[in-house]
C-alpha positions in Angstrom: 0.0 0.0 0.0 1.0 3.6 -0.5 -0.7 6.8 0.7 0.2 10.5 0.5 -1.3 13.8 1.7 -0.8 17.4 0.9 -1.5 20.1 3.5 -2.7 22.9 1.2 -3.3 25.4 4.0 0.4 25.3 4.9 1.7 25.1 1.3 -0.4 28.1 0.3 -0.8 30.3 3.4 -3.1 32.7 1.6 -5.8 30.0 1.8 -6.1 30.6 5.5 -8.6 33.2 6.6 -11.3 33.7 9.2 -13.4 31.3 7.1 -10.9 28.5 6.2 -8.5 27.4 8.9 -7.3 24.1 7.6 -7.3 22.2 4.2 -5.7 18.9 3.4 -6.1 16.5 0.4 -5.1 12.8 0.5 -5.0 9.7 -1.6 -4.1 6.0 -1.2 -3.7 2.8 -3.2 -3.5 -0.7 -1.7 -3.5 -4.3 -2.7 -4.1 -7.0 -0.1 -4.2 -10.8 -0.3 -6.4 -13.1 1.8 -5.5 -16.8 1.9 -7.7 -19.9 2.5 -7.4 -22.0 5.6 -4.5 -24.6 5.7 -4.8 -27.9 3.8 -7.1 -26.7 1.1 -5.1 -27.7 -1.9 -5.5 -31.5 -1.6 -8.4 -33.7 -0.4 -7.3 -35.5 2.7 -8.6 -38.4 4.8 -10.1 -37.8 8.3 -9.3 -40.2 11.1 -12.1 -41.7 13.2 -11.9 -42.7 16.9 -13.9 -45.8 16.1 -12.2 -49.0 14.9 -13.2 -52.0 12.8 -11.8 -55.4 14.0 -9.0 -53.4 15.7 -8.1 -51.5 12.5 -8.1 -47.7 12.3 -11.0 -46.1 10.3 -10.5 -43.2 7.9 -13.0 -41.3 5.7 -12.5 -39.0 2.8 -13.1 -35.4 3.5 -16.5 -34.1 2.3 -14.9 -31.0 0.6 -13.4 -31.4 -2.9 -10.1 -29.4 -2.9 -8.4 -27.7 -5.8 -4.6 -27.8 -6.2 -4.8 -24.6 -8.4 -6.6 -22.5 -5.7 -5.4 -18.9 -5.5 -5.6 -16.3 -2.8 -8.2 -13.5 -2.9 -6.8 -10.2 -4.0 -8.4 -6.9 -3.0 -7.3 -3.8 -4.8 -8.5 -0.4 -3.6 -8.0 3.3 -4.3 -9.2 6.2 -2.2 -9.2 9.9 -2.3 -10.2 12.4 0.4 -10.3 15.9 1.7 -10.2 17.4 5.2 -11.5 20.9 5.8 -11.6 23.1 8.9 -13.8 26.2 9.0 -14.2 29.1 11.4 -11.1 28.3 13.5 -12.0 24.6 13.4 -15.5 25.2 14.9 -16.7 23.2 11.9 -14.7 20.4 10.2 -15.5 18.1 7.3 -13.7 14.9 6.4 -14.9 13.2 3.2 -13.6 10.4 1.0 -14.5 8.3 -2.1 -13.3 4.8 -2.7 -13.3 2.0 -5.3 -12.5 -1.5 -4.2 -12.3 -4.7 -6.3 -12.0 -8.2 -4.9 -11.1 -11.0 -7.4 -10.7 -14.8 -7.0 -13.0 -14.8 -3.9 -12.8 -18.0 -1.9 -16.3 -19.5 -1.8 -17.5 -23.0 -0.8 -20.0 -24.3 -3.4 -22.5 -27.1 -3.0 -21.9 -30.0 -5.4 -24.0 -33.0 -6.4 -23.8 -35.8 -3.8 -23.3 -38.2 -6.7 -19.7 -36.9 -6.9 -19.0 -38.3 -3.4 -18.5 -34.8 -2.0 -20.7 -32.1 -0.4 -18.8 -28.9 -1.2 -16.1 -27.6 -3.4 -13.8 -24.6 -2.6 -13.4 -22.4 -5.6 -12.1 -19.0 -6.7 -15.3 -17.2 -7.7 -14.9 -14.2 -10.0 -14.9 -10.5 -8.9 -17.0 -8.3 -6.6 -16.7 -4.5 -6.8 -17.5 -2.0 -4.0 -17.5 1.8 -4.4 -18.9 4.6 -2.4 -18.5 7.7 -0.3 -17.9 8.4 3.4 -18.1 11.7 5.2 -17.9 13.0 8.7 -19.2 16.5 9.8 -18.2 17.9 13.2 -19.6 21.0 14.7 -18.7 22.7 18.1 -21.7 24.9 18.6 -20.7 25.7 22.2 -17.2 26.5 23.5 -17.1 28.6 26.7 -13.7 29.5 28.0 -15.3 31.1 31.1 -16.9 28.0 32.6 -15.3 25.2 30.5 -18.5 24.1 29.0 -18.1 22.5 25.5 -20.5 20.7 23.2 -19.3 18.7 20.2 -21.7 17.2 17.7 -20.6 14.7 14.9 -22.5 13.2 12.1 -21.1 10.5 9.8 -22.5 9.2 6.5 -21.6 6.2 4.4 -23.0 4.9 1.1 -21.6 1.8 -0.5 -22.6 0.4 -3.9 -21.7 -3.2 -4.5 -21.9 -5.3 -7.7 -21.1 -8.9 -8.5 -19.1 -8.5 -11.7 -18.4 -12.2 -12.4 -18.4 -15.6 -10.7 -16.7 -18.9 -11.4 -16.9 -20.1 -15.1 -20.4 -21.4 -15.8 -22.0 -19.8 -12.8 -24.4 -16.8 -12.9 -25.4 -17.0 -9.2 -24.3 -18.5 -5.9 -26.8 -19.2 -3.1 -25.5 -17.7 0.2 -28.5 -18.7 2.3 -32.1 -20.0 2.1 -35.1 -19.1 4.3 -38.9 -18.7 4.0 -38.9 -19.9 0.4 -36.4 -17.4 -0.9 -32.6 -17.3 -1.4 -29.9 -14.8 -0.5 -27.6 -14.8 -3.6 -24.5 -13.4 -5.1 -25.9 -12.9 -8.6 -23.9 -11.5 -11.6 -25.0 -7.9 -12.4 -26.7 -7.4 -9.0 -25.5 -6.0 -5.7 -24.2 -8.7 -3.3 -27.0 -10.1 -1.2 -29.9 -10.2 -3.7 -33.1 -11.6 -2.3 -34.5 -14.0 -4.9 -38.0 -15.5 -4.5 -41.6 -15.5 -5.9 -43.3 -12.1 -6.4 -47.0 -11.2 -6.8 -48.5 -11.1 -10.3 -49.6 -7.5 -11.1 -51.5 -5.8 -13.9 -50.2 -2.9 -15.9 -51.3 -0.5 -13.2 -49.3 -2.3 -10.5 -52.4 -3.9 -8.8 -51.9 -7.4 -7.4 -53.8 -10.1 -9.4 -56.0 -12.5 -7.3 -57.9 -15.7 -7.7 -60.8 -16.3 -5.4 -59.5 -13.6 -3.1 -56.0 -15.0 -2.9 -53.0 -13.3 -4.5 -51.3 -15.0 -7.5 -47.6 -15.5 -7.5 -45.2 -15.4 -10.5 -44.4 -18.6 -12.2 -40.7 -18.3 -11.6 -38.4 -16.6 -9.0 -37.2 -13.0 -9.5 -35.1 -10.5 -7.6 -37.4 -9.0 -5.0 -34.9 -7.0 -2.9 -31.5 -6.8 -1.4 -30.1 -7.0 2.1 -27.7 -4.1 1.7 -28.7 -0.8 3.3 -28.9 2.3 1.1 -26.8 4.2 3.5 -25.4 4.0 7.0 -24.7 6.8 9.5 -24.2 7.9 13.1 -24.8 11.0 15.2 -22.9 11.5 18.4 -23.0 14.4 20.9 -20.4 15.0 23.6 -20.9 17.5 26.4 -18.0 18.4 28.7 -17.9 20.6 31.8 -14.8 20.8 33.9 -14.0 17.2 34.9 -17.4 15.7 33.7 -18.5 14.5 30.4 -21.7 13.0 28.9 -22.0 11.5 25.5 -24.7 9.8 23.4 -24.6 8.0 20.0 -27.3 7.1 17.5 -26.5 4.6 14.8 -28.5 4.2 11.6 -28.9 1.6 8.8 -31.3 3.1 6.2 -32.9 0.9 3.5 -32.3 -2.7 2.6 -35.0 -5.4 2.6 -36.0 -8.1 5.1 -38.1 -11.1 4.0 
C-alpha cells in the first residue's frame, strides 16, 4: 500500500482566513491478499476414533479441494479531503473509494453423486465503491466556565456489484429461508433476495384468484439485504471534569423477508 497527503493550507498560506483554517487532500492505493485455511489444496482423509476389528478407520473429507486454488486479491483506491472552517469550529472529512476483490474463496454445494458435499473455488470478482463523510460542529465552546458541546454526524454509502463468478455460474446461493434465497448474482449487488413475487397488472395492482394473490411462475429478484446508507450521530458534552455522550446509529434501507 502507499498513501500520501498534501496540507494545502500550509503550502499556500493565503488559503487561511477567518473562514478557512485548515485544508488537506489525501490519496491512497492498496492491494491486499487473503488466503484460505490450511490444507485446502488436496483432499485428505479424516481419522475416526472408532475401529473395525481393531483396525483404524478413515473417511475421505467431504470437501473437494483444488490444487490450483489462488488467494483472494483486493485492490482499492481512495481519495479524500479534510477541511476546517471558522477556526475549526466546523470540520469536514470526506472520501471516495473504489475496491475490487477477485478470486474470492467460496464453498459451493456440489451434487452428492460426486461423493462430496462442497467444493472450494475462486469465484470471480466483486466491486464496491462509495463515499464516506464526517461532519463535526462545536456549537458551544465557553472559556469562562469550561462548557463544551461537540456534535458529529457521519454518513456512508456503498454500492456493490457482483461483476463475475466462477466459469459457468451466474449466481451463488448464500443462504435460504422462507422460500427465498440470498444470492450473489452477476449484475446485482451482493446479497440479492430472490423469490416469488406477486403477479400484477399494468397499473401495478396485485392479481388475485378467489381472493388469494397470485404469484409469479418463476423466481425473481425481489430485494437486497444491503442498506442504502449508514450513519451515526454523536454528541459530547463536557464541563470541567465531567463528560456526557450519546450515540445514534442508523442503517437506512435494505430489505428483510
